[in-house]
N, C-alpha and C positions, 0 to 999 in steps of 0.2 A: 877274074882273080888277078891280083897284082903280084909282082915279083917278090920272091922270098928275101927277107932280111934275116941275118943271123948275128948273134951276139955270144961271144965266149965268156964263160965264167968258171970259177973254181969253187968247190964246195968247202966252206969253212966249218970249223968245229961248231960255231954258233948256229949253223943251219941244220944240225943233226940232233937226234934224240939220244937217249942214254946208250943206245946200241950202236951209235955211229952211223945211223941211216938218216937220210934227209927226211925231216918232218914234213908230212904231206902238204900242209898249208904253205910251206916255203917254195913249193913249185910255182904257186901263184905270184909270189914275190919275184921269182926268176923271170916269169912271163911279163910282169909289170916292168921290170928293168929293161927287158928287150923292147917292149913297145915304146918306152921312153926314149931309148937310144934310136929306134926307128924314126920317131918324130924328130929328134935332134938331127939325124942324118938327112932328113928332108928339109932341114933349115929352120925348124921351129923349136924354140925354147919354151917350156911350159910357164915359167915365171913371166916371160914377156907376153904370152898369150893372156895371162891373167891381167897383167898391167895394161896392155894396149887394147885387148878385145873383150875383157871381162868374161873370159872363157876358161872353163875347166872341163876335164874329162872325168867321168865316173863309170865304174863297172856296173853295168845294168844286169847282166846275167853271165853265168859261167857253167860250163859242163866239162869235167875233167875225167880222163880215163888214165889211171895209173897202171903201168904194165910191169915195170921192174924198178927196184930201188937204186937210188944213187947213194953213195957213201962219202964219208969224210975224205977230203982231198981229191975227189974225182974232178977231172976237167970235163966240163959240159959245154954244149952248144945249145942255145935256145933260138928257135926260129919264130918268125911271125910272117904271116901272109894275110893280106886284106882279101877277104872273100866277097865282101859287099860294102859299099859306102853309100850312105844316104845323106839327107840334109841334116839329120839330127843324131846319127849314130854311124859307127863303123864296126863291122863284124870281122874278127880275126880268127884264123886257125893257127894255133901255136903248138910247137913240139919241143921236147927236151931230149937231147941225145947225149950219150957217152960214146964218142967215136961214131960208128954207124948204127949203134944199138939204140932203138927208140925206147925211152923210159916212160914218157908221159906225153899226152896230147890233150889239148883243150880247145873249146870253142868259147870265145869271149866276145860279148857285145859291149861296146863302149858308147856311153851317151855323152852328148855335148850339152853342157849346162852353163847358165849364166852364173858367174862367180858370186854375185851379190844375192840373188834370189833362189839359186839352186833349181830353177825351173829350166826345162828344155830350151835350148838356144841353137839356132841354125849354125852350122859350121861356117866359118868365114869363106867368102867366095874364093879367096886365094888358095885355101886348103882344098876345097872341092875341085878347083881347076887342077891343082897338083895331082890329086888322086885320079882325075880323069886322064891326065897326061901319062901317068904310070900304067894305066890300063892299056894304052896303045903301044907301049914300049915292048 
């Protein structure tokens, strides 16, 4: 398991339903933002990966457990931990917190795809090396 990455965010009105509670699908957006920032923090911009490597990432599977609701204007923290990385995919465990209170957690598998064909494509050696380095830290 690789070290935890966390990303703060605020719940906006647009994230909520008519009752002021975060709409369930928006937790997936929050998790996506966290993974994008994790990748950026490692030094990889997704637009450059498309341009230079013809590589995109797509969600292959998701399992989410919703525990407590977040509400409009809540300050949240979303975390991402790489549980497994392979040649074609990365498995994340992600959590959403309000302070110390766990609101939601998910298991997400991300597939590595060729941006032209949308077929599975090996992760670039540079990224797999970086993930291996993180395992030893």
